[in-house]
N, C-alpha and C positions, 0 to 999 in steps of 0.2 A: 568419781571424777568432775574435775569443777571446770567451768565455763572460764572465758575470759573475762577478767576482774576489771571492772573500770579503773582506769588510772587517773588521779587527780592530774598529773601533769597534763592531761590532755586538756581541761579546762583551764589552767592556768596557762599553757602554751596559746589556748584562745585568748584570752586578756591582752598576753605580751603582744605577739604577733599581729594584731589587727590595727589597723591602717585608720579605719572609719567603723564606727558603732554600728552601719548598716550593715556590716561585712561578716559581722558574729556569726550570725547561723552559717554562713558559706565554711567557717573556718572550724567550728567545732565540728559539721558535718565530713569538713574533707579529713580531720585528725581520727575522727570515728570510724572511718570507712578505711584510714590507714591501719587503724588498730584491729580492727575486725579482720583486714587482709592477713595481717601478722600469726593473727590465730589460726586461719585458713591453710596458710604455708607452713608456719611455726612447729603446730600440733606433729603432721605427719613427718616434716624434718626430724624431731628431737625423736620421735620414734624408729624412725631408719638409722639416725645416729646410736640410739642406745642398743639396737639391735646386732648392728655392727663395730662394737668397740664397747670398752668398758666402760662404766656407769658416769665416768668422771668425764667423758666427751660430752654427752648432751646437756651438762652442769658448766662446763668451762667454754662451751664456744657462745651461747646467749649471754655467760659474762662479759665477753670479749666484745661482743655485738653491743650490749650495753654502754662498755666502756667508750667504743665510738660514739654512739650517741651521745651520750656524756660530752664529751671532747665538742662536736658538733653545737649542741645546744651552749655551751659556753663562750663560743667563739661567734653564733649567727645570731644568737637573740639578741634583742635590741637591750643597751645598755643603761638607759633611762631608768626612773626610780617608776614603780609600778603604778604610783597615785597619779604620775603625769601622762599615763597612757590614755589615748582617747576613749576606751574599753574601760576605766578604773572604775567607773559607775554605772549603774543600771539605767536602759532608756526609761525605765517607767517604775521608779522605785514603788514598790507596794508592800509593804512590811506581812498584811494579811496573807498574801500568794505567795510570799516567800515560804511561810511557815505551811502554809498548805503544800507546795511541791516537796518541802524537805520531807514531811510525814508520809505523803504519797510514795517519794521515791523508797523510804525507808521500808515501808510496808510492800512495796512491788519488791525490792530485793529479798526479803524476807520468804516471803512467796516463794519468788523462783528457785533460790535456793535451796529450800525444803524441800522440792522436788528433784532439781538438777543435783544432788550432789550426789543423788542414789540413782541416777537414769540408766547408768549399767546394770545395775540386779534388776530395775525395771524391766528392760528391754530383753532383759535374757528370761527373768522367771514368769512375767507377766507374759509379755509378747512374744516369747518363746524364738529370740535370733540367736544365731551361734555366735560365738566372740567374734569370728573376724566382720561377719556382718552388722554388730554392734559397732565396731570401729568405721565400718564405711559409713553408718546413721551418723556418727557422730562429726564425720566429716561434713555431710550434708547438714548438718545441724550449723557448722562453721559457715558454710556457704550462705546459707539461708541468714543466716547474722551481718554479712556483707552483704548481703542485697536488702534486707531492712534498713542496713542506716544507709546504705545507697538512693534508696526510695526515699526515705522519711528526709535524708539530709535537704533532697531537692525541692521539698515541701517544706522544710522548716520555716524559711522567711514569712512565707505567705501564711502558715495555721501553727504557728507555733503552740497555742493552747490545744486546739484539736490534734495536734499530732502527739502530745503526750497523754492523752487520753484512750486516743486509740491506740497506741504501742502498749499501755497497759491493759487494756481491753481485749486487745490480740491475744496477749499474752494469759489473761486469766482464761479464754478460750482453749488456748493450745494445752494449759494445762488440765484443766478441767474435763476436756475431752481425753487426754491421754488416762485419766483414774476413771472414765465413766466405759471407754470403748477401746483402750490399749490393750487388750487381749487380742484384737483383732489385729494382726501385723501389718494390713495396709491402712485401715485408722490410727493407729500408733506413728506410722511416718508420716500421715499428713499433719497429724497435731504436733508431731516433734519437730516439724518444718516450721508451723506456725509459732509454735513457742519459742524457734532458734531466731525466727526472723522478727521477732518482738523485741529479745532480752536487751540486744544490744541499741536497739532506739529510746528504748525507757530513758538509760542511764544519759545518752546523748540529749535526749530532749529535757530532761530534769536540768541538764547542764546549762543549756540555752535559756531556758527558763530564770535560772538564777541570774543571767549578764543580761535578764530585761528588768528582772522584780527584785534585783538585788538592794534592800533598804540603805548599806552602808559601801562600802567597797566589794566591787567583784570578786576579787581573788579572794576577799574573807566568805563570801558565801559561796563560790565554788568548794572552796575548804570544807565549809559545814555542811555542803552538798556530799561530797568526796567521803569524808566520815560519817554522815548517816546511813547512805548508799553498801559501805561496807563492815558497819555494824549490822545492816541488814544482812547480808551474806552471811557474818558469823551466825546471828541467830536463827535465820532461817537453815543453815546446818545442823544445828545444835537440834531445833524445835523437830526439823525433820528425824533427826535421828531416833529422839523420845517418841515421835510418832511411829518411827520402825519397829522402836520394841513393844508398843503398845497394840498395836495392831500389824500390819504388812506393809509391803513397800508400796503397796496401792494407795494406802494411806497418807503417804508423804507427800502424795499429788493431790488428795483431797485437802488437807490440810495448805498446800501451796496455792492451790485455785481461790481457795475462801478467804488468804488473804490476800491474793489479788484482786477479787472481787473489792475489798475493803477498800484499799489502793483507791480502784475506780469510783467507789462511792464517795471517799472526801474529795477527788478531783470534781464530781460532777456537785456534791454537795456545797463545793467552795466557789461555784461559778459566779463571777460578781458581774458587774455593768461588760456589755457588749463593746468593744471598743480596741483599738489596734488593728494589725494588717488583716486580720484572720476575716474581720467585719469591715471591712471596707467597703466591700460591695453589697 
């Protein structure tokens, strides 16, 4: 079972629709909330359509909605060249920070999806939940993701660096907590919600950092970050599958947690001089 895969369009839209550089965090946060809300509503809606019709229906409906979105984007987005937008270049270009965020985001994605790809099996085999309970827990995971991006979005402008580190650390706690205590149903729910609350904010905060520290144009930085994150998703699923073969499903979460800790170490080890909005006071 896969979670919401972050869309490169979210960051690109932020770069295009922002009228003032200072509003970038708000735009990124709003787009992330919208994406998470789509996950919460879309998964159960697709499941319902699949159960009450042919398999083509839950495929055709999102395709039609996607076509509507494409038309809206073509009509409503500004027609100016990307480099002419106010947010075309980072507010504080920093090649070193750019590299750190890129590596940390990829590691975080690898860790998250090393475990989450096999979360249905984990909740059934280790935590002992029934299939119907697992479906409800996945819904709770999506709601936690929505709550996480909502809260983080409100703080993103003031604490851009701390928001990223906190999200990755929360993810690590959630994944390792599932590995260590996932056999207890209550603990499994708590740590699953923690993991869900961090998954969306991690990508959102890395995209926001790209808009701050991009050494060149932000659209290129956003594309690089999205590419690295999606490569991490693929690598995580593959490494999780390998861990599943060599150990058991708990091993996928141990691997994911350790990779998430590694992402935290990259962020903390790469801390530079204290400056910017979060150090203003």
